[in-house]
C-alpha positions, 0 to 999 in steps of 0.5 A: 267712308272708312274710319280714320287710321293711325299713321305714325310709325310710332303708333301716335293715334293723335295723327289720322289720315282719312278720306273726307269731302272737303270741297272737291267733287271726290273725297281727298285724303286729309291729315289731321292732328288731334282733329285739327286740319294739317292738309290734304292730298290726292293720295294716302302717301301724300297725306302721310307725308304731311302728318310726318312732317308735322310730327318732325316740326313738333319734335324740333319745337319741343327740343328747342324749348327744352334746350332754351330752358336748360340754357336758362337754368345754366345761366341762372346757376352760373350767376350764383343765385 
């Protein structure tokens, strides 16, 4: 079975796509993040799409958390405390 390979266009090695046996008669292509299961597909392109979608959601989640932190800081400064 081939070794996992990096799939992110940014070279993020936390994402891997590799063939694995996961209950099907033939191996499926599994996408993982830091070893955690993201999903599987019959094709490498499908598993890559799963990993890229996860990366986009994580970027959005971090951006939202930063915006909330910035807003909280702005509100605190606006009160004069």
